[in-house]
C-alpha positions in Angstrom: 162.5 140.5 103.5 160.6 143.2 105.4 157.9 143.7 103.0 156.6 142.2 99.7 157.7 145.1 97.5 161.5 145.3 97.2 162.6 148.5 95.4 165.8 146.8 94.4 163.8 144.4 92.2 163.2 147.3 89.8 166.8 147.1 88.7 166.2 143.5 87.8 163.5 144.2 85.3 165.7 143.8 82.3 166.4 140.3 83.4 162.9 139.1 83.0 164.0 137.3 79.8 166.0 134.8 81.9 163.2 132.3 81.8 161.7 133.2 78.3 164.1 135.4 76.3 162.2 135.3 73.0 159.1 136.8 74.6 161.0 139.2 76.7 162.8 140.5 73.6 159.4 141.1 71.9 158.1 142.8 74.9 161.1 145.3 75.2 161.0 145.9 71.4 157.3 146.9 71.7 157.9 148.8 75.0 160.7 150.8 73.4 158.5 151.6 70.2 155.6 152.7 72.5 157.7 155.2 74.3 159.6 156.5 71.3 158.7 160.2 70.2 155.6 160.1 68.0 152.4 162.0 68.0 153.1 162.3 71.8 156.4 163.6 73.1 158.4 161.4 75.5 157.6 163.9 78.2 153.8 163.4 77.6 154.2 159.6 77.4 156.0 159.6 80.7 153.3 161.7 82.5 150.6 159.1 81.1 152.7 156.3 82.3 153.0 157.9 85.7 149.2 158.2 85.8 148.6 154.7 84.7 151.1 153.3 87.2 149.0 154.9 89.9 145.8 153.4 88.4 147.2 149.8 88.3 148.9 150.5 91.6 152.4 149.2 90.5 155.0 150.5 93.0 157.9 149.6 90.5 156.2 151.7 87.8 155.5 154.5 90.2 159.2 154.7 91.2 160.4 154.4 87.6 158.0 157.0 86.1 158.5 159.4 89.0 162.2 159.3 88.2 161.6 159.5 84.4 159.0 162.4 84.6 161.6 164.4 86.8 164.3 163.6 84.3 162.2 164.8 81.5 161.6 168.2 83.2 158.1 167.7 84.6 157.1 169.7 87.6 155.8 168.2 90.8 152.5 169.9 90.2 152.2 168.3 86.8 153.0 164.9 88.2 150.4 165.3 91.0 147.9 166.6 88.5 148.4 163.4 86.3 147.9 161.3 89.5 144.6 163.1 90.1 143.5 162.4 86.5 144.1 158.8 87.2 142.2 158.9 90.4 139.2 160.7 88.7 139.1 158.1 85.9 139.4 155.2 88.4 136.8 156.6 90.7 134.5 157.4 88.0 134.9 153.9 86.6 133.8 152.5 90.0 130.9 155.0 90.3 129.5 154.3 86.7 129.3 150.7 87.6 126.9 151.8 90.3 124.4 152.0 87.5 124.7 148.2 87.1 123.9 147.9 90.8 120.9 150.2 90.5 119.6 148.3 87.6 119.9 145.0 89.4 118.4 146.5 92.6 115.4 147.8 90.7 115.0 144.5 88.8 114.9 142.5 92.2 112.6 145.0 93.8 109.9 144.6 91.2 
């Protein structure tokens, strides 16, 4: 293997139940229900999933939801905007924890 991430493994995702079928079945039932049309469209959910995939840095999810969003008619600009939303939230989460550092630094400086 040339690298740790093997794009071919994404095709094997449905086989995760091989070692624990009951839990895999429950997961896939839940997963299917989450992505069913509801208050959000399947297209909107796919864009959210693409953004989250970038936040959690899952290459398999990035591949899957890049394909899915394109299949659902999303434009590349919409996809990139979703990625930027993810980056802003992730960056903001890091920055807001800077308050904890500032509090601790002030406490130790006293």
